[in-house]
C-alpha positions in Angstrom: -20.0 -18.2 -10.4 -22.9 -17.5 -12.7 -22.8 -13.9 -13.8 -26.2 -12.2 -14.0 -27.2 -11.0 -17.5 -29.1 -7.8 -17.5 -31.8 -7.0 -20.0 -31.1 -4.4 -22.5 -33.6 -2.0 -21.0 -31.8 -2.3 -17.6 -28.5 -1.5 -19.1 -30.0 1.4 -21.1 -31.4 2.9 -17.9 -27.9 2.8 -16.4 -26.4 4.4 -19.5 -28.9 7.2 -19.3 -28.1 7.9 -15.6 -24.3 7.7 -15.7 -21.9 10.3 -17.0 -19.2 7.7 -17.3 -19.3 4.4 -19.0 -21.4 1.2 -18.4 -19.8 -2.0 -19.5 -21.1 -5.5 -19.7 -19.3 -8.8 -20.3 -18.3 -9.0 -24.0 -18.1 -5.2 -24.4 -14.9 -4.1 -26.1 -13.6 -2.1 -23.1 -14.7 -4.6 -20.4 -11.4 -6.4 -20.1 -9.3 -3.3 -19.8 -11.6 -1.7 -17.2 -11.7 -4.8 -15.0 -7.9 -5.4 -15.2 -5.9 -5.1 -12.0 -2.2 -4.4 -11.4 -1.9 -7.8 -9.8 -2.7 -10.1 -12.7 -3.5 -13.1 -10.5 -6.9 -11.5 -9.9 -9.3 -11.6 -12.8 -12.6 -9.8 -12.1 -15.7 -10.9 -13.9 -18.4 -8.5 -12.6 -21.9 -8.5 -13.9 -21.6 -4.9 -14.8 -18.9 -2.3 -14.7 -19.7 1.4 -14.0 -16.7 3.5 -14.9 -17.6 6.5 -12.8 -16.8 10.0 -13.9 -18.5 11.7 -10.9 -19.7 11.0 -7.4 -23.2 11.0 -8.7 -22.2 8.0 -10.9 -21.0 6.2 -7.8 -24.4 6.8 -6.1 -26.2 5.3 -9.2 -23.9 2.3 -9.1 -24.5 1.6 -5.4 -28.3 2.0 -5.7 -28.3 -0.3 -8.8 -26.4 -3.0 -6.8 -28.9 -2.7 -4.0 -31.9 -2.9 -6.3 -30.6 -6.1 -7.9 -29.4 -7.7 -4.7 -25.8 -7.7 -5.9 -22.6 -6.9 -4.0 -20.8 -3.7 -5.0 -17.0 -3.6 -5.3 -14.5 -0.8 -6.0 -11.4 -1.1 -8.1 -8.7 1.6 -8.5 -5.4 0.0 -9.3 -5.8 -3.5 -7.7 -2.3 -4.1 -6.2 -3.5 -6.5 -3.5 -4.3 -10.1 -4.4 -7.8 -10.1 -3.2 -11.1 -11.9 -3.9 -12.4 -11.4 -7.5 -15.5 -9.3 -7.8 -17.3 -11.9 -9.8 -21.0 -11.3 -10.3 -20.8 -7.9 -8.6 -21.4 -4.3 -9.7 -17.8 -3.1 -10.1 -17.2 0.6 -9.6 -14.1 2.0 -11.1 -13.0 5.5 -10.6 -10.0 5.9 -12.8 -11.5 8.9 -14.5 -12.0 10.6 -11.1 -8.4 11.6 -10.5 -8.4 15.3 -9.9 -6.0 16.6 -7.3 -6.2 20.2 -5.9 -3.7 21.6 -3.4 -4.3 24.5 -0.9 -0.7 25.5 -0.2 -1.6 27.9 2.6 -3.6 25.3 4.5 -1.2 22.5 3.4 -4.1 20.3 2.4 -4.8 18.2 -0.7 -8.2 17.3 -2.0 -7.9 14.1 -4.0 -10.5 12.2 -6.0 -10.5 8.4 -5.3 -9.1 7.4 -8.7 -5.9 9.4 -8.3 -2.6 7.7 -7.8 0.3 8.9 -5.7 2.2 10.1 -8.7 -0.6 12.6 -9.3 -0.6 13.9 -5.7 3.2 14.3 -5.5 3.2 16.2 -8.8 0.6 18.6 -7.5 2.3 19.1 -4.1 6.0 19.5 -4.9 5.7 22.8 -6.7 4.6 24.2 -3.3 7.4 22.6 -1.4 5.0 20.1 0.1 4.8 16.3 0.2 2.1 13.8 1.1 2.5 10.6 3.1 2.8 8.6 -0.1 3.7 5.0 -0.8 6.9 3.8 -2.5 5.6 3.9 -6.1 3.7 6.4 -8.1 1.2 3.9 -9.5 -0.5 2.9 -6.3 -4.0 4.3 -5.8 -4.4 6.9 -3.1 -7.8 5.9 -1.7 -7.2 2.2 -0.8 -3.7 3.0 0.5 -4.9 5.7 2.9 -8.1 3.9 4.0 -6.0 0.8 4.9 -3.8 2.9 7.1 -1.1 4.0 4.7 2.5 3.5 5.7 4.8 5.9 3.9 8.3 4.4 3.7 9.5 7.9 2.9 8.0 9.9 5.8 5.9 7.6 7.9 8.1 7.4 11.0 8.4 11.2 10.8 4.7 12.1 10.6 2.6 8.9 11.2 0.1 6.9 9.2 -1.6 8.5 6.2 -4.9 7.7 7.8 -4.0 9.8 10.8 -3.9 13.0 8.7 -7.2 12.7 6.8 -9.4 15.8 7.4 -12.5 14.7 5.6 -13.9 12.1 3.1 -16.8 12.0 0.7 -18.4 8.6 1.0 -21.3 6.9 -0.7 -22.8 4.6 1.9 -24.8 1.4 1.0 -28.1 3.4 1.1 -26.8 5.4 -1.9 -26.3 8.6 0.1 -23.2 10.8 -0.5 -22.0 11.8 2.9 -19.4 14.4 3.9 -17.6 12.4 6.7 -15.6 14.3 9.3 -15.0 14.0 13.0 -17.9 16.4 13.5 -20.4 15.3 11.0 -20.1 11.5 11.2 -17.8 10.6 14.1 -18.3 6.8 14.0 -17.8 6.5 10.2 -14.8 8.9 10.3 -13.2 6.6 12.9 -14.0 3.4 11.0 -13.2 4.3 7.4 -9.7 5.4 8.3 -8.2 2.0 8.8 -11.4 0.0 7.9 -10.8 0.5 4.2 -13.8 0.0 1.8 -16.2 -1.9 4.1 -18.4 1.1 4.8 -19.1 2.5 1.4 -17.4 3.9 -1.7 -15.1 6.8 -1.0 -15.2 9.3 -3.9 -12.7 11.9 -2.5 -10.4 12.5 0.4 -8.9 15.6 2.0 -5.6 15.2 3.9 -2.6 17.1 5.2 0.6 17.8 3.3 4.0 18.4 4.9 6.7 21.0 4.3 9.2 18.6 2.8 11.0 19.6 -0.5 13.7 17.0 -0.4 15.1 14.2 1.8 18.5 12.6 2.1 17.4 9.5 0.3 18.3 6.6 -2.0 19.6 3.1 -1.7 22.6 1.1 -0.5 23.1 -2.2 -2.4 25.2 -5.1 -1.2 26.0 -8.5 -2.6 23.8 -11.3 -1.1 26.8 -13.1 0.4 26.8 -10.3 3.0 23.2 -10.7 3.9 23.7 -11.6 7.6 26.2 -8.7 8.2 24.0 -6.1 6.5 20.7 -7.2 8.2 22.4 -7.2 11.6 23.9 -3.7 10.9 20.5 -2.5 9.7 18.8 -3.9 12.9 21.3 -2.0 15.0 20.8 1.2 13.0 17.0 1.1 13.7 17.4 0.8 17.4 16.8 4.3 18.9 16.8 5.8 15.4 15.3 9.3 15.3 11.9 9.8 13.8 13.5 11.5 10.8 15.1 8.3 9.7 12.9 6.1 7.5 14.5 2.9 6.3 13.6 -0.5 5.0 15.7 -3.5 3.9 14.9 -5.9 1.0 16.4 -9.1 -0.1 16.0 -9.0 -3.9 16.5 -11.8 -6.4 16.7 -9.8 -9.6 16.4 -11.3 -13.0 19.2 -11.1 -15.6 17.3 -8.6 -17.7 18.7 -5.5 -19.5 16.3 -3.3 -17.5 18.2 -4.3 -14.3 21.4 -2.3 -13.6 24.4 -4.5 -14.6 26.0 -4.7 -11.0 22.7 -6.1 -9.7 21.6 -8.3 -12.6 20.9 -12.0 -11.9 22.0 -12.2 -8.3 20.8 -11.9 -4.7 21.1 -8.3 -3.6 20.5 -6.7 -0.2 18.9 -3.3 -0.8 18.7 -0.8 2.1 16.2 1.9 1.3 16.7 5.3 3.0 14.7 8.5 3.5 16.1 10.9 6.1 13.8 13.9 6.6 16.4 16.0 8.2 20.0 17.4 7.9 22.0 15.4 5.2 25.1 15.4 7.4 23.2 13.8 10.2 21.7 11.3 7.8 25.2 10.4 6.6 26.3 9.9 10.2 23.4 7.6 10.9 24.2 5.5 7.8 27.9 5.2 8.4 27.7 1.9 10.2 25.6 0.4 7.4 28.1 1.7 4.8 30.8 0.0 6.7 29.0 -3.3 7.2 30.1 -4.8 3.9 31.4 -3.7 0.4 28.8 -1.5 -1.2 27.9 -2.4 -4.8 25.9 0.8 -5.4 25.3 3.8 -3.2 22.6 6.2 -4.6 21.8 8.1 -1.3 21.9 11.8 -1.8 19.8 14.9 -1.2 16.9 13.9 -3.4 14.2 16.3 -4.6 10.9 14.9 -3.4 9.6 14.6 -6.9 12.2 11.8 -7.4 11.0 9.7 -4.4 10.2 6.6 -6.6 14.0 6.2 -7.2 14.4 5.1 -3.6 12.5 1.8 -3.8 12.5 1.3 -7.5 9.3 -0.7 -7.4 7.9 -2.3 -10.6 5.3 -0.1 -12.4 4.0 -2.6 -15.0 1.3 -5.0 -14.0 2.4 -8.5 -13.0 1.1 -11.7 -11.3 2.2 -12.2 -7.7 1.2 -13.4 -4.3 2.3 -12.2 -0.9 2.6 -13.1 2.8 3.3 -10.7 5.6 3.4 -10.2 9.4 4.0 -7.5 12.0 6.9 -7.8 14.5 7.2 -6.3 18.0 10.9 -6.4 17.8 13.8 -7.6 15.7 16.4 -9.4 17.8 19.7 -10.8 16.7 18.0 -14.2 17.0 15.1 -13.1 14.7 17.6 -11.9 12.1 19.3 -15.3 12.1 15.9 -16.9 11.5 15.3 -14.6 8.5 18.8 -15.2 7.0 18.3 -19.0 7.4 15.0 -18.9 5.5 15.8 -16.3 2.9 19.5 -15.7 2.8 22.1 -16.8 0.2 22.1 -20.5 1.4 18.4 -20.8 1.9 17.1 -21.7 -1.6 14.3 -19.2 -1.2 12.5 -18.8 -4.5 10.6 -15.6 -3.9 11.4 -12.4 -5.7 11.8 -10.3 -2.6 11.5 -10.1 1.1 11.2 -6.7 2.8 11.6 -5.5 6.4 10.3 -2.0 7.1 11.1 -0.1 10.2 8.0 1.3 11.9 7.8 3.0 15.3 8.4 6.7 15.7 5.2 8.7 14.8 3.6 5.5 13.6 3.5 4.3 17.2 1.7 7.4 18.5 -2.1 7.9 18.7 -3.3 10.7 16.4 -5.4 13.7 17.5 -8.4 12.1 15.9 -8.3 8.3 16.7 -9.0 5.8 14.0 -9.1 2.0 13.4 -5.5 1.5 12.5 -4.1 -1.2 14.8 -0.4 -1.5 13.8 0.9 1.0 16.4 2.4 -1.7 18.6 4.6 -3.1 15.8 8.2 -2.0 15.3 8.7 -3.8 12.0 6.6 -5.2 9.2 7.8 -8.1 7.1 6.4 -8.8 3.7 7.5 -11.2 1.0 6.3 -11.7 -2.6 6.5 -14.4 -5.2 6.0 -13.5 -8.9 4.2 -15.7 -11.4 1.0 -17.8 -11.8 -0.3 -19.8 -8.8 1.6 -22.9 -9.8 4.8 -20.9 -9.9 4.3 -19.1 -6.6 3.2 -22.2 -4.6 6.7 -23.2 -3.4 8.0 -19.7 -2.5 4.7 -18.9 -0.7 5.1 -22.1 1.3 8.7 -20.9 2.2 7.3 -17.6 3.3 4.7 -19.3 5.5 7.4 -21.4 7.1 9.5 -18.2 7.8 6.5 -16.5 9.4 5.8 -19.5 11.5 9.4 -19.5 12.8 9.1 -15.8 13.7 6.0 -16.5 15.8 7.4 -15.3 19.2 8.3 -11.9 17.8 4.9 -11.3 16.1 2.2 -8.9 17.3 -0.5 -11.3 16.4 -1.9 -8.9 13.8 -1.2 -8.0 10.2 -1.1 -4.7 8.3 -4.3 -4.4 6.3 -2.7 -3.1 3.1 -0.4 -6.2 2.9 -3.1 -8.8 3.5 -4.4 -11.1 0.8 -7.4 -13.3 0.2 -5.6 -16.0 2.3 -5.9 -13.8 5.4 -8.9 -13.2 7.7 -10.0 -9.6 8.0 -10.0 -9.7 11.8 -6.2 -10.4 11.8 -5.7 -6.7 11.1 -7.4 -5.6 14.4 -7.5 -6.0 18.1 -10.7 -7.7 19.3 -12.1 -4.5 20.6 -11.5 -2.6 17.4 -12.9 -5.4 15.3 -16.0 -5.5 17.4 -16.6 -1.8 17.0 -16.0 -1.9 13.3 -18.6 -4.7 13.0 -21.1 -2.8 15.1 -20.6 0.3 12.9 
């Protein structure tokens, strides 16, 4: 795509109006500011506005409209999405202030903040947000896409369910305070509709009285994949809302950074966060601990500040592609399909395959309805392959084949935050919800 070149006077006008930085192709900081966590996506915008204030975002949106260009927003860039080539790219990394009202149990978070920032601000007050599994994921995109917390989601619901207000710059360049009272249609749509309605500059959402959970991981050798996955499936049936678990098949590299017992082998990793009594959590996990010999058991009463130890997700940028689906149930037959496609004898070449248990509070409608459409799913399945496109082609084909063979257990939809450029947006929604989003 041909990238528009702006005259020096146009760029100078922007520089005069913006508190943050204005970057054009060729500028020294352009590459760093456009870089995404997922390195398969290389953005080549016509201009970058590294916003420092909500006013900067208004300038950027109005500039895009005046020049007939699309406007795009980048925080961390974990999803493998369409590059923002030729666009006005708005980055908000400098807008990362987090304030906590401990009495009201509410956080106000600027759109450039990451989950590590929010947890650090909340835990001194004995509070926790509905954060993701890693501290380096951006808050705004996560929440607006629904936001499933593998730590507390089954206990309290989707992160989008607990948003009280948003500050949003709409395509007309207006900064709006969006609540159920002030902008009911936008408030419904943005919570689950992600960034299609404007650029969010700040969010206000609930925090929860959680200082610690009975949390960590159970690691098993890959040869026991079938036994462990079947045991995990049984554990999730009728599990209380306090029990949040996921299971991942990991093919870990033989690197010094990987713990020696897990290095260079297929490992089954059960991730656990029980937001209740530790003894009850141990009772619920007993069948899993007995399913096969445990290589490592790190489950303990974990201060919430250490939540990232549960999933141990990578924190350094890398290139990867993903595939995902939502499941209505996980039967014994479905488990056998998964083991056949991704177990020890499968030849699966992807880095990981994860099953997350949904249900609980995630299945219930919130007090203020929103556009999140994954409430009928009991599990989500997501797989990833690391490397350049030529390296991920084969494992992605294997993931596509697995998802095809799981067809009869699928909801027919996908979780928005796990979708890629290969997916169609409407796959995240029911026809009725999608039609309403389009109308808004």
